[in-house]
LUMLOLO-225636 format. One line per field, with one value per residue: x, y, z of N, C-alpha, C, O in turn; residue number from 1. Coordinates in Angstrom, 3 decimals, padded with zeros to 6 digits. Example, Ala and Ser with C-alpha at 12.3 -4.5 7.8 and 13.67 -1.06 7.14 Angstrom:
LUMLOLO-225636
n_px	[013.190	012.850]
n_py	[-005.690	-002.250]
n_pz	[007.800	007.080]
ca_px	[012.300	013.670]
ca_py	[-004.500	-001.060]
ca_pz	[007.800	007.140]
c_px	[013.200	012.900]
c_py	[-003.300	000.030]
c_pz	[007.800	007.870]
o_px	[014.236	013.409]
o_py	[-003.319	001.138]
o_pz	[008.465	008.039]
resi	[1	2]
end
This chain:
LUMLOLO-225636
n_px	[000.822	001.945	003.846	002.180	000.872	003.095	003.917	001.661	001.837	004.262	003.625	001.630	003.038	004.772	002.977	002.080	004.403	004.734	002.556	003.145	005.560	004.730	003.189	005.192	006.760	004.824	004.448	006.962	007.014	004.829	005.812	007.631	006.001	003.481	000.035	000.007	002.821	005.287	008.313	011.671	014.508	017.893	019.923	022.764	024.824	027.500	030.581	033.654	035.278	033.791	031.026	027.571	024.940	021.499	018.497	015.334	011.721	009.092	005.786	003.505	000.770	-000.708	-000.312	-000.720	-000.488	001.808	004.122	007.049	009.288	011.964	014.277	016.835	019.896	020.147	019.703	017.934	015.811	012.396	011.578	009.265	007.849	005.076	002.937	000.129	-001.684	-000.962	000.225	002.687	003.979	006.063	007.124	008.655	009.930	011.571	010.948	008.289	006.481	004.559	005.356	004.338	005.472	006.486	005.948	008.378	010.376	010.616	012.584	014.845	017.588	017.013	017.206	019.952	021.007	021.763	019.398	016.393	013.666	011.424	012.168	012.097	009.481	008.008	006.422	005.759	004.352	005.644	004.298	001.962	002.717	004.492	005.423	006.083	008.584	010.048	013.449	015.578	017.700	019.442	021.955	022.126	023.840	023.637	020.985	018.440	017.326	014.863	015.382	013.980	012.683	011.627	009.627	008.532	005.056	003.471	001.825	002.585	003.871	006.917	010.126	012.244	013.749	014.064	014.038	015.942	015.375	016.217	014.757	014.300	013.415	012.196	011.416	010.573	012.185	013.534	016.583	018.488	018.786	018.805	018.896	017.895	018.210	016.188	017.640	018.796	021.079	022.960	022.126	021.831	022.620	021.167	021.718	020.510	020.644	021.593	019.478	016.721	014.392	011.745	009.262	007.897	008.281	010.242	012.761	014.968	017.261	019.159	020.074	021.912	022.538	024.079	025.635	026.248	029.453	030.617	032.966	033.610	031.298	028.138	024.853	023.577	020.929	019.402	017.168	016.165	014.087	010.783	007.287	004.513	001.252	-000.252	-002.996	-003.738	-005.154	-006.634	-006.867	-004.610	-002.689	-002.194	-001.844	-002.091	-001.301	001.409	002.587	002.503	003.693	006.101	005.758]
n_py	[-001.193	001.248	001.549	001.912	004.301	006.027	005.833	006.894	009.487	010.337	010.228	012.153	014.478	014.531	015.011	017.515	019.051	018.852	020.297	022.775	023.353	023.833	026.126	027.869	028.071	029.207	031.666	032.855	033.000	034.694	036.960	038.056	038.562	039.881	040.947	042.205	043.164	045.514	045.944	047.197	045.978	044.931	042.674	040.818	038.939	036.863	035.725	033.866	035.365	037.555	039.853	040.702	043.048	043.517	045.432	045.214	045.452	044.496	043.217	041.790	039.744	038.080	034.560	033.825	035.658	037.518	039.919	040.623	043.035	043.782	046.318	047.178	045.620	047.684	046.083	044.148	045.505	045.946	043.321	041.008	039.003	037.059	035.699	033.757	032.080	028.792	029.202	030.594	033.317	034.895	037.956	039.141	041.963	042.536	040.632	040.946	039.182	036.933	034.302	031.222	029.616	026.277	023.697	022.319	024.205	025.572	024.793	025.777	028.121	031.519	034.157	033.751	033.685	032.382	031.789	029.976	029.870	029.246	030.055	032.857	033.620	032.100	029.811	027.320	026.461	027.069	026.510	024.956	022.909	021.204	018.878	019.508	019.522	019.938	019.645	020.279	022.695	025.842	028.466	031.506	034.311	035.280	034.758	032.674	029.806	027.733	024.602	023.438	020.774	020.268	018.303	017.404	017.032	014.048	014.527	017.021	019.289	020.166	021.849	021.022	018.279	018.198	020.513	022.288	024.495	027.338	029.199	032.137	032.192	034.228	036.434	035.271	035.087	033.956	032.720	030.981	028.587	025.353	023.711	020.750	018.136	015.576	013.274	013.715	015.248	018.205	021.282	024.147	026.827	029.210	032.249	034.653	038.073	041.314	042.567	044.655	047.319	047.751	049.665	049.465	046.840	044.158	042.679	040.411	041.847	041.199	038.600	035.771	033.466	030.489	028.217	024.694	023.193	024.982	027.041	030.540	031.519	033.004	034.455	037.590	039.118	042.126	043.984	047.159	048.888	048.528	048.073	047.254	045.749	047.567	048.622	046.400	045.570	042.594	042.653	043.954	042.044	040.770	039.348	041.317	043.598	043.150	043.964	046.700	047.583	048.839	051.300]
n_pz	[-000.013	000.820	-001.181	-003.417	-002.765	-002.738	-005.419	-006.728	-005.703	-006.845	-009.592	-009.669	-008.985	-011.164	-013.258	-012.485	-012.747	-015.512	-016.481	-015.330	-016.633	-019.253	-018.820	-018.041	-020.418	-022.043	-020.754	-021.128	-023.927	-024.407	-023.232	-025.048	-027.166	-026.463	-026.854	-029.319	-031.295	-032.431	-034.031	-034.418	-035.859	-036.034	-037.906	-037.933	-039.869	-039.338	-040.517	-041.048	-042.770	-043.577	-042.984	-042.697	-042.653	-041.863	-041.758	-040.300	-040.108	-038.004	-037.568	-035.391	-034.367	-031.849	-032.097	-034.644	-036.747	-038.686	-039.999	-041.850	-042.815	-044.937	-044.753	-045.329	-046.572	-049.614	-051.883	-050.970	-050.055	-049.313	-049.563	-048.257	-045.692	-044.874	-042.427	-041.900	-039.721	-040.327	-042.736	-044.939	-046.742	-049.246	-050.505	-053.348	-054.447	-056.662	-058.485	-058.596	-057.435	-055.494	-053.377	-052.085	-049.265	-048.972	-046.396	-046.190	-046.530	-044.179	-042.442	-043.582	-044.126	-043.172	-045.256	-045.627	-043.073	-039.728	-038.577	-039.002	-041.427	-039.982	-037.344	-037.588	-038.507	-036.861	-037.425	-036.344	-033.145	-030.013	-027.755	-028.316	-030.067	-028.879	-026.253	-022.859	-020.247	-017.043	-016.554	-015.034	-013.312	-013.652	-013.672	-015.244	-016.096	-013.448	-012.968	-011.826	-013.418	-015.051	-016.612	-019.426	-021.193	-024.509	-026.476	-029.698	-030.459	-031.702	-033.939	-034.809	-037.189	-037.201	-037.071	-035.400	-033.571	-030.875	-028.168	-025.794	-023.324	-021.448	-018.991	-017.234	-013.833	-012.424	-014.074	-016.394	-018.768	-021.783	-021.962	-023.009	-025.494	-026.935	-029.997	-031.474	-033.918	-035.544	-035.029	-032.657	-032.652	-031.928	-033.388	-033.455	-031.191	-029.120	-027.531	-025.272	-024.301	-022.883	-021.318	-021.129	-020.361	-022.434	-023.834	-021.451	-020.728	-019.548	-021.315	-023.119	-025.421	-027.234	-029.340	-029.990	-032.470	-032.802	-034.848	-034.574	-034.595	-036.419	-036.420	-035.709	-036.773	-036.687	-036.024	-035.173	-033.606	-032.892	-030.934	-031.595	-031.123	-029.748	-029.630	-027.688	-027.692	-029.211	-031.231	-033.920	-036.883	-038.198	-040.919	-041.771	-042.206	-044.885	-048.220	-050.149	-048.735	-048.452	-050.868	-050.821	-048.584	-048.259	-049.397]
ca_px	[000.005	002.828	004.437	001.163	000.690	004.282	003.872	000.650	002.365	005.266	002.949	000.932	004.077	005.248	001.931	002.051	005.546	004.516	001.649	003.866	006.534	003.988	002.818	006.463	007.053	003.797	004.736	008.141	006.618	003.978	006.652	008.245	004.977	002.379	-001.090	000.608	004.119	005.924	009.723	012.731	015.524	019.074	020.366	024.098	025.333	028.945	031.304	035.082	035.932	032.927	029.794	026.510	023.875	020.198	017.497	013.935	010.605	008.154	004.479	002.963	-000.479	-000.941	000.597	-001.167	-000.304	003.110	004.715	008.425	009.720	013.355	014.473	018.207	020.549	019.324	019.294	016.894	014.745	011.052	011.207	008.321	007.358	003.765	002.429	-001.257	-001.891	000.108	000.698	003.717	004.264	007.243	006.951	009.939	009.613	012.327	010.223	006.866	005.829	004.345	005.614	003.915	006.526	006.009	006.481	009.764	011.289	010.654	013.849	015.985	018.101	016.266	018.003	021.379	021.440	021.724	018.032	015.561	012.412	010.507	012.555	011.706	008.029	007.415	005.309	005.340	004.040	006.391	003.337	000.979	003.264	005.476	005.216	007.103	008.881	011.201	014.484	016.668	017.865	020.758	022.098	022.665	024.028	023.129	019.534	018.039	016.525	014.397	015.760	012.756	012.836	010.440	009.629	007.389	003.927	003.524	001.097	003.058	004.826	007.876	011.500	013.224	013.467	014.046	014.570	016.226	015.190	016.468	013.891	014.454	012.290	011.536	010.824	010.185	012.984	014.188	017.972	019.364	018.032	019.563	018.057	018.403	017.477	015.438	018.546	019.357	022.335	022.844	022.214	022.072	022.483	020.811	021.917	019.867	021.317	021.259	018.094	016.326	012.946	011.306	007.829	007.418	008.373	011.601	012.977	016.295	017.229	020.211	019.973	022.951	022.304	025.409	025.505	027.181	030.538	030.986	033.645	033.637	030.083	026.957	023.997	023.202	019.720	019.261	015.996	016.436	012.880	009.667	006.065	003.602	-000.163	-000.889	-004.020	-003.411	-006.287	-006.305	-006.797	-003.251	-001.857	-002.766	-000.898	-002.161	-000.519	002.805	003.047	002.516	004.143	007.273	005.416]
ca_py	[-000.011	002.403	001.710	002.400	005.710	006.737	005.864	007.856	010.831	010.699	010.473	013.432	015.534	014.611	015.661	018.917	019.737	018.977	021.412	023.995	023.593	024.466	027.483	028.674	028.330	030.122	032.972	033.372	033.297	035.853	038.104	038.654	038.825	040.673	040.675	042.621	043.825	046.117	046.048	047.574	044.985	044.740	041.316	040.762	037.594	036.930	034.610	033.998	036.343	038.655	040.002	041.419	043.532	043.864	046.016	044.743	045.884	043.394	043.386	040.472	039.725	036.742	033.551	033.464	036.724	038.194	040.505	041.029	043.867	044.101	047.732	047.267	046.494	048.218	045.012	043.351	046.388	045.708	041.908	040.878	037.690	037.117	034.472	033.697	030.752	027.829	029.496	031.624	033.816	035.740	038.890	039.580	043.113	042.526	039.714	041.293	037.848	036.317	032.838	030.546	028.720	024.939	023.353	021.811	025.330	026.209	024.469	026.304	029.390	032.713	035.202	033.469	033.812	031.113	031.547	029.358	030.553	028.997	030.891	034.257	033.816	031.280	029.047	026.372	027.039	026.438	026.157	023.979	021.827	020.416	018.463	020.217	018.992	020.547	018.591	020.739	024.122	026.347	029.893	032.237	035.732	035.483	034.561	031.291	029.405	026.413	023.934	022.775	019.994	020.309	017.273	017.638	016.077	013.181	015.076	018.356	019.500	021.124	021.733	020.459	017.018	018.472	021.800	022.509	025.920	027.880	030.331	032.775	031.845	035.427	037.311	034.445	035.454	032.845	033.154	030.028	027.507	024.472	023.123	019.447	017.544	014.358	012.229	014.101	016.039	019.642	022.021	025.531	027.298	030.627	032.945	035.970	038.942	042.766	042.707	046.062	047.607	048.412	049.896	049.064	045.383	043.702	041.624	040.361	042.637	040.702	037.167	035.223	032.119	029.908	026.865	023.724	022.718	025.969	028.104	031.915	031.756	033.223	035.560	038.412	039.883	043.119	044.807	048.565	049.490	047.641	048.560	046.122	045.902	048.591	047.987	045.970	044.871	041.383	043.008	044.413	040.907	040.175	039.335	042.636	044.539	042.874	044.653	048.174	047.831	049.723	052.554]
ca_pz	[000.017	000.892	-002.513	-004.294	-002.444	-003.174	-006.858	-007.064	-005.394	-007.857	-010.859	-009.534	-009.074	-012.540	-014.034	-012.089	-013.331	-016.932	-016.694	-014.987	-017.694	-020.366	-018.448	-018.059	-021.802	-022.529	-020.188	-021.837	-025.325	-024.349	-022.811	-026.235	-028.170	-026.121	-027.723	-030.577	-031.177	-033.598	-033.626	-035.359	-035.522	-036.871	-037.942	-038.475	-040.181	-039.190	-041.007	-040.771	-043.607	-043.936	-042.241	-043.456	-041.725	-042.391	-040.832	-040.612	-039.230	-037.855	-036.974	-034.969	-033.618	-031.340	-032.632	-036.009	-037.731	-038.629	-041.222	-041.698	-043.947	-045.018	-045.067	-045.865	-047.558	-050.716	-052.804	-050.336	-049.556	-049.811	-049.408	-047.162	-045.303	-044.202	-041.843	-041.446	-039.151	-040.707	-044.080	-044.993	-048.081	-049.445	-051.603	-053.896	-055.317	-057.917	-059.387	-058.493	-057.320	-054.150	-053.325	-050.872	-048.826	-048.529	-045.081	-046.292	-046.531	-042.882	-041.792	-044.329	-043.657	-043.515	-045.862	-045.454	-041.660	-039.000	-038.200	-040.028	-041.730	-038.824	-036.233	-037.770	-038.571	-035.797	-038.024	-035.358	-031.857	-028.947	-026.688	-028.702	-030.870	-028.105	-024.871	-022.064	-018.934	-016.356	-016.386	-014.189	-013.015	-013.940	-013.479	-016.400	-015.803	-012.089	-012.921	-011.655	-014.571	-015.277	-017.851	-019.886	-022.429	-025.361	-027.483	-030.577	-030.460	-032.859	-035.107	-035.093	-038.274	-036.663	-037.605	-034.470	-032.892	-029.439	-027.710	-024.392	-023.127	-020.105	-018.745	-015.944	-012.945	-011.899	-015.106	-017.552	-019.950	-022.420	-022.024	-023.684	-026.167	-027.800	-031.026	-031.877	-035.039	-035.182	-034.581	-031.359	-032.823	-031.698	-034.612	-033.131	-029.787	-029.058	-026.276	-025.194	-023.322	-022.938	-020.835	-020.992	-020.374	-023.677	-023.838	-020.143	-020.568	-019.416	-022.289	-023.736	-026.647	-028.118	-029.481	-030.836	-032.943	-033.103	-035.365	-033.987	-035.472	-037.436	-035.679	-036.282	-037.495	-035.868	-036.444	-034.035	-033.801	-031.801	-030.936	-031.434	-030.557	-029.822	-028.996	-027.399	-027.420	-030.002	-032.085	-035.265	-037.462	-038.930	-042.353	-042.065	-042.482	-046.122	-049.361	-050.811	-047.945	-048.704	-052.052	-050.661	-047.223	-048.325	-050.095]
c_px	[000.863	003.470	003.427	000.908	001.841	004.267	002.833	001.116	003.395	004.639	002.184	001.903	004.572	004.267	001.914	003.189	005.392	003.603	002.363	004.881	005.854	003.626	004.045	006.821	006.074	004.038	005.912	007.796	005.794	004.755	007.221	007.196	004.031	001.141	-000.758	001.988	004.542	007.337	010.566	013.952	016.670	019.517	021.733	024.535	026.846	029.579	032.796	035.749	035.064	031.746	028.830	025.438	022.629	019.403	016.103	012.955	009.609	006.863	003.956	001.702	-000.758	000.113	000.295	-000.790	001.042	003.483	006.124	008.840	011.226	013.527	015.913	018.892	019.682	018.832	018.156	015.695	013.396	010.630	010.346	007.980	006.029	003.441	000.970	-001.557	-000.711	000.615	001.649	003.967	005.478	006.960	008.341	009.680	010.347	011.650	008.731	006.066	005.751	004.496	005.112	004.974	005.961	006.592	007.953	010.790	011.428	011.926	015.074	016.371	017.233	017.266	019.484	021.902	021.466	020.374	017.285	014.336	011.434	010.853	012.028	010.177	007.302	006.177	004.845	005.153	004.814	005.493	002.494	001.535	004.226	004.907	006.407	007.314	010.101	012.198	015.629	016.621	019.253	020.774	022.750	022.656	023.346	021.621	019.233	017.049	016.041	015.064	014.540	013.038	011.533	010.557	008.363	006.296	003.943	002.896	001.629	004.071	005.826	009.272	012.396	012.762	013.394	014.577	014.854	016.283	015.439	015.698	014.036	013.195	011.517	010.751	010.437	010.874	013.656	015.636	018.892	018.534	018.949	018.557	018.649	017.577	016.810	016.336	019.198	020.685	022.059	023.026	022.583	021.951	022.183	020.986	021.260	020.512	020.857	019.767	017.774	014.816	012.620	009.809	007.189	007.535	009.852	011.807	014.464	016.225	018.327	020.132	021.075	022.619	023.642	025.267	026.597	028.239	030.952	031.654	033.607	032.376	028.914	026.106	023.496	021.993	019.521	017.986	016.411	015.257	011.722	008.472	005.137	002.156	-000.798	-001.916	-003.480	-004.577	-005.850	-006.117	-005.446	-002.357	-002.411	-001.660	-000.954	-001.298	000.970	003.386	003.194	003.161	005.326	006.979	005.477]
c_py	[001.261	002.654	002.341	003.913	006.544	006.890	006.889	009.276	011.273	011.007	011.836	014.613	015.684	015.301	017.170	019.678	019.860	020.144	022.739	024.350	024.294	025.887	028.397	029.070	029.364	031.538	033.637	033.795	034.565	037.131	038.809	039.065	039.944	040.223	041.074	043.110	044.406	046.434	046.515	046.770	045.078	043.251	041.272	039.326	037.644	035.586	034.860	035.123	037.536	038.733	040.849	041.820	043.876	044.597	045.561	045.396	044.762	043.846	041.999	040.649	038.314	035.798	033.207	034.423	037.393	038.725	040.919	041.757	044.119	045.547	048.015	045.912	046.790	047.084	044.144	044.200	046.072	044.239	041.756	039.389	037.877	035.714	034.666	032.261	029.843	028.082	030.683	031.976	034.742	036.633	039.343	040.746	043.091	041.640	040.067	040.022	037.469	034.828	032.308	029.515	027.353	024.609	022.906	022.948	025.979	025.948	025.078	027.708	030.549	033.766	034.991	033.569	032.430	030.866	030.837	030.205	030.416	029.851	032.310	034.453	032.974	030.515	027.959	027.061	026.328	025.966	024.944	022.768	020.910	019.993	019.001	019.531	019.691	019.409	019.042	022.228	024.561	027.851	030.478	033.698	036.111	035.354	033.064	030.918	027.971	025.862	023.099	022.035	020.040	019.261	017.446	016.567	015.293	013.782	016.436	018.386	020.576	020.850	020.864	019.144	017.159	019.877	021.712	024.018	026.323	029.184	030.864	032.591	033.091	036.177	036.592	034.918	034.204	033.265	032.251	028.917	026.686	023.727	021.819	018.890	016.231	013.227	012.595	014.855	017.514	020.360	023.477	025.768	028.780	031.142	034.339	036.775	040.376	042.967	044.140	046.182	048.367	048.462	049.303	047.586	044.964	042.525	041.572	041.121	042.175	039.182	036.693	033.773	031.567	028.475	025.936	023.332	023.687	027.162	029.416	032.186	031.926	034.347	036.229	039.250	040.811	043.921	046.247	049.339	048.476	048.272	047.355	046.620	047.134	047.921	047.628	045.132	043.646	041.669	043.555	043.290	040.171	040.181	040.652	043.653	044.341	043.728	046.152	048.542	048.825	051.047	053.748]
c_pz	[-000.003	-000.501	-003.478	-004.051	-002.927	-004.706	-007.329	-006.867	-006.446	-009.205	-010.830	-009.646	-010.500	-013.432	-013.745	-012.734	-014.854	-017.266	-016.405	-016.045	-018.880	-020.079	-018.455	-019.499	-022.395	-022.020	-020.887	-023.255	-025.350	-024.014	-024.067	-027.284	-027.749	-026.945	-029.168	-030.292	-032.528	-033.219	-034.795	-034.930	-036.510	-036.791	-038.647	-038.615	-040.184	-039.614	-040.786	-041.549	-044.007	-042.956	-043.053	-042.488	-042.487	-041.322	-041.283	-039.648	-039.196	-037.186	-036.596	-034.167	-033.163	-031.898	-034.102	-037.093	-037.578	-039.997	-040.903	-042.954	-043.868	-045.484	-045.621	-045.717	-048.732	-051.611	-052.258	-049.897	-050.170	-049.799	-048.173	-046.982	-044.563	-043.660	-041.451	-041.019	-039.571	-042.146	-044.116	-046.471	-048.079	-050.668	-052.032	-054.864	-056.639	-058.964	-059.483	-058.386	-055.873	-054.235	-052.010	-050.495	-048.419	-047.145	-045.110	-046.206	-045.143	-042.109	-042.474	-043.760	-044.102	-043.998	-045.613	-044.053	-041.055	-038.368	-039.347	-040.330	-040.577	-037.631	-036.341	-037.822	-037.551	-036.335	-037.050	-034.026	-030.758	-027.817	-027.106	-029.431	-030.137	-026.774	-024.049	-020.715	-018.359	-016.086	-015.535	-013.912	-013.381	-013.618	-014.704	-016.075	-014.465	-011.971	-012.780	-012.743	-014.485	-016.551	-018.297	-021.199	-023.201	-026.442	-028.373	-030.409	-031.745	-034.119	-035.545	-036.227	-037.842	-037.223	-036.729	-033.830	-031.402	-029.210	-026.235	-024.180	-021.680	-019.958	-017.353	-015.052	-012.492	-012.961	-016.370	-018.832	-020.491	-022.690	-022.810	-024.267	-027.038	-028.710	-031.536	-033.050	-034.588	-034.716	-033.252	-031.439	-032.600	-033.047	-034.332	-031.625	-029.848	-027.611	-026.312	-024.065	-023.493	-022.541	-020.546	-020.888	-021.642	-023.680	-022.548	-019.863	-020.557	-020.347	-022.657	-025.038	-027.655	-028.140	-030.464	-031.157	-033.442	-033.628	-034.810	-035.071	-036.563	-036.709	-036.455	-037.088	-036.483	-036.501	-035.191	-034.363	-032.599	-032.016	-030.653	-030.801	-030.686	-029.098	-028.862	-027.291	-028.048	-030.926	-033.462	-035.786	-038.197	-040.404	-042.754	-042.583	-043.725	-047.190	-050.102	-050.048	-048.192	-049.820	-051.819	-049.325	-047.225	-048.975	-049.097]
o_px	[000.571	003.617	003.789	000.752	001.642	004.572	003.109	000.863	003.401	005.062	002.114	001.620	004.769	004.659	001.753	003.006	005.851	003.848	002.203	005.062	006.393	003.727	003.948	007.140	006.465	003.856	005.872	008.247	006.010	004.404	007.274	007.499	003.775	001.211	-001.166	002.303	004.215	007.579	010.254	014.388	016.443	019.480	021.844	024.615	027.429	029.194	033.174	036.675	035.539	031.499	029.214	025.059	022.667	019.618	015.771	013.305	009.308	006.861	003.972	001.576	-001.018	001.259	000.988	-000.770	001.405	003.212	006.396	008.766	011.718	012.970	016.122	018.524	018.595	017.684	017.480	014.690	013.265	009.455	010.668	007.841	005.901	003.639	000.624	-001.666	000.429	001.349	001.444	004.140	005.861	006.602	009.115	009.250	009.821	011.768	008.013	005.111	006.701	003.856	005.409	005.328	005.045	007.614	008.679	011.945	012.278	012.322	016.200	015.607	016.767	018.097	020.211	023.115	021.231	020.190	017.547	014.008	010.710	009.952	011.577	009.662	006.090	005.080	003.645	005.724	004.667	005.886	002.333	000.911	004.722	004.024	007.559	006.370	011.057	011.867	016.572	015.652	020.167	019.731	023.797	021.603	022.607	021.038	019.745	016.060	016.712	015.283	014.136	013.556	010.458	011.485	007.261	006.577	004.379	003.383	001.174	005.023	005.607	009.552	013.200	011.575	012.753	015.436	014.075	017.110	014.906	015.936	013.908	012.068	010.321	009.581	010.012	010.222	014.285	015.878	019.962	017.666	019.768	017.539	019.795	016.379	016.868	015.855	020.063	021.340	021.028	023.981	023.543	021.285	022.867	020.487	021.439	020.875	019.858	018.947	018.491	014.069	013.131	009.145	006.101	006.969	010.620	011.140	015.160	015.203	018.409	020.123	021.151	022.441	024.249	024.810	027.734	027.936	031.577	030.997	033.575	032.396	028.735	026.564	023.046	022.028	019.475	017.739	016.953	015.441	011.695	008.641	004.992	001.888	-001.755	-001.719	-002.834	-004.936	-004.769	-005.312	-005.142	-001.391	-003.010	-000.678	000.064	-000.634	001.724	004.533	003.935	003.173	005.502	007.888	005.224]
o_py	[002.215	003.797	003.211	004.688	007.635	007.965	007.669	010.159	012.425	011.938	012.548	015.608	016.795	016.098	017.986	020.798	020.840	020.886	023.709	025.531	025.257	026.759	029.565	030.226	030.261	032.504	034.827	034.842	035.428	038.226	040.038	039.842	040.860	039.218	040.405	043.443	043.883	047.107	046.285	046.860	045.283	042.655	041.644	038.583	038.399	034.508	035.957	035.763	038.436	037.797	041.594	041.049	044.436	044.398	045.538	045.825	044.147	044.745	041.105	041.588	037.435	036.177	032.392	034.046	037.801	038.098	041.486	041.197	044.612	045.941	049.013	045.129	046.228	047.102	043.469	043.670	045.945	043.935	042.326	038.634	038.765	034.701	035.622	031.357	030.117	027.263	031.668	031.103	035.293	036.132	039.858	040.517	043.571	041.873	039.551	039.797	037.639	034.166	032.857	028.651	027.289	025.176	023.107	022.706	026.850	026.733	024.917	028.354	030.589	034.221	035.963	033.543	031.432	029.855	031.097	031.135	031.353	030.339	032.903	035.391	033.117	030.574	027.705	028.125	025.119	025.118	024.006	021.707	019.942	020.651	018.953	019.023	019.998	018.382	018.282	022.919	023.737	028.437	030.010	034.278	037.090	035.794	032.267	031.617	027.104	026.627	022.164	022.599	019.872	019.310	017.615	015.380	015.802	013.566	016.967	017.604	021.762	019.782	020.077	018.926	016.357	020.369	021.115	024.719	025.688	030.148	030.116	032.815	033.012	036.511	037.228	035.125	033.466	034.091	032.681	028.364	027.224	023.202	021.795	019.155	015.846	012.298	011.865	015.078	018.023	020.075	023.990	025.027	029.528	030.567	035.096	036.233	040.639	043.457	044.789	045.282	049.457	047.434	048.730	047.095	045.356	041.497	042.579	041.048	042.689	038.543	037.154	032.951	032.101	027.603	026.361	023.175	023.276	028.162	029.423	033.010	031.120	035.078	035.566	040.028	040.366	044.461	046.532	050.302	047.671	048.928	046.552	047.742	047.690	046.783	048.453	044.113	043.649	041.019	043.625	043.538	039.101	040.914	041.076	044.482	045.312	044.169	046.814	049.720	049.569	051.868	054.889]
o_pz	[-000.724	-000.935	-004.270	-004.994	-003.463	-005.223	-008.239	-007.688	-006.879	-009.891	-011.832	-010.313	-010.992	-014.284	-014.652	-013.211	-015.441	-018.217	-017.146	-016.343	-019.427	-020.942	-018.832	-019.777	-023.142	-022.761	-021.200	-023.722	-026.201	-024.452	-024.112	-028.190	-028.531	-027.653	-030.117	-029.149	-033.593	-032.217	-035.963	-033.782	-037.703	-035.714	-039.815	-037.637	-040.962	-039.163	-040.377	-041.051	-044.700	-042.196	-043.954	-041.606	-043.583	-040.127	-042.468	-038.548	-040.218	-036.345	-037.442	-033.382	-033.985	-032.136	-034.712	-038.265	-036.475	-041.020	-039.845	-044.048	-042.853	-046.508	-046.311	-044.841	-048.863	-052.055	-053.035	-049.426	-051.387	-050.001	-047.131	-047.945	-043.720	-044.332	-040.757	-041.847	-039.195	-042.698	-043.407	-047.322	-047.047	-051.735	-051.226	-055.994	-057.643	-060.167	-060.339	-059.129	-055.109	-055.052	-050.948	-051.298	-047.599	-046.759	-044.136	-045.853	-044.959	-041.247	-042.003	-043.043	-045.241	-043.212	-045.404	-043.843	-041.735	-037.691	-040.521	-039.593	-040.242	-036.949	-035.361	-037.214	-037.388	-035.779	-036.948	-033.789	-030.581	-027.016	-026.324	-029.426	-030.713	-026.224	-024.481	-020.110	-019.072	-015.493	-015.319	-014.228	-013.422	-013.326	-015.151	-015.806	-014.367	-010.981	-013.567	-012.967	-013.924	-017.489	-017.605	-022.162	-022.626	-027.250	-027.853	-030.242	-032.778	-035.228	-036.558	-036.234	-038.090	-037.766	-037.228	-033.584	-030.723	-029.942	-025.492	-024.762	-020.770	-020.685	-016.383	-015.495	-012.209	-012.775	-017.334	-019.855	-019.733	-023.570	-023.241	-023.592	-027.785	-028.259	-031.985	-033.147	-033.420	-034.067	-032.767	-030.421	-033.039	-033.770	-034.906	-030.901	-030.547	-026.644	-027.266	-023.021	-024.161	-023.318	-019.784	-021.271	-021.895	-023.545	-022.579	-018.885	-021.436	-020.219	-022.524	-025.720	-028.771	-027.088	-031.603	-030.259	-034.370	-032.889	-034.607	-036.253	-037.541	-036.419	-037.686	-038.002	-035.571	-037.379	-034.256	-035.317	-031.452	-033.095	-029.585	-030.055	-031.618	-028.070	-029.783	-026.863	-027.509	-031.352	-034.108	-035.197	-038.785	-041.072	-043.945	-043.304	-043.616	-047.081	-050.648	-050.670	-048.139	-049.741	-052.546	-048.967	-046.261	-049.100	-049.482]
resi	[1	2	3	4	5	6	7	8	9	10	11	12	13	14	15	16	17	18	19	20	21	22	23	24	25	26	27	28	29	30	31	32	33	34	35	36	37	38	39	40	41	42	43	44	45	46	47	48	49	50	51	52	53	54	55	56	57	58	59	60	61	62	63	64	65	66	67	68	69	70	71	72	73	74	75	76	77	78	79	80	81	82	83	84	85	86	87	88	89	90	91	92	93	94	95	96	97	98	99	100	101	102	103	104	105	106	107	108	109	110	111	112	113	114	115	116	117	118	119	120	121	122	123	124	125	126	127	128	129	130	131	132	133	134	135	136	137	138	139	140	141	142	143	144	145	146	147	148	149	150	151	152	153	154	155	156	157	158	159	160	161	162	163	164	165	166	167	168	169	170	171	172	173	174	175	176	177	178	179	180	181	182	183	184	185	186	187	188	189	190	191	192	193	194	195	196	197	198	199	200	201	202	203	204	205	206	207	208	209	210	211	212	213	214	215	216	217	218	219	220	221	222	223	224	225	226	227	228	229	230	231	232	233	234	235	236	237	238	239	240	241	242	243	244	245	246	247]
end
C-alpha cells in the first residue's frame, strides 16, 4: 500500500511539473509577443571572412499573424514575409511575385542567416506543438533558470526534434536555447542577453544564434525598438498589404 501511495504521489508531481513547464514556456513566449508587437531589428550575419547587416521591421499579432519587412541592404529592400496561421508567403519586389513557402522550406536558412524561416516567422508554436517537462535548473548571468525539455507532439509538423530551453524563474525570460534535429544532434544554440525595459516590458534585446561545429560563425539579432499591445487589425496581415508595405 505504501508503494502504491508513493507511486501515485510521484505520478501526480510529474503531471504537475509537466503542466507547470507548459505554463512557463507560454509565459516566456507571451513576454516577447504581447497581444501585438511592432519592432525595429538589426540582424548581423557573421562569417570567418565577412559580415553582413540587415535592418527589418516586424508586426505580430498573437501567434497566427506576422509581417516582416526588409529595409536594408538596398538590394533586399522591400522583401516581405507574411504568416497567417500555418501558411507563409514571401513577396519579392524585384520579381513582383508572391511565393507561398512549402512546409519543407521552414527548416531552411532565412536570408542566409543562422536563423531558419521557422525561427523568424514562428510558423510552429512552442506552446501547442510540443510536450514540455522541467528537467533541471541552472544559473545564467546570475539569474536562476528552469531547464525545460520540449519534445514535438507526434502530429506536429515542426522543424526540431528536441529543444532545451532555459527560462528565468523570476521574469520568464528565455535566455538560452539548444536546437536538436530528429537524430538528437545539436544544430544551433541561441543565447539571449542585454536585458532592458522596452515599452514598459523587461525583455532580452540581443539574440545570438550559433551553429554547431561551425567556428567563427553566428548571427546576431538586436531589438532597437519595440512597441507592445498597439491595435493591429487582422486585415493588415494580407498578401495585398505585402506589395505596398514599403510605399
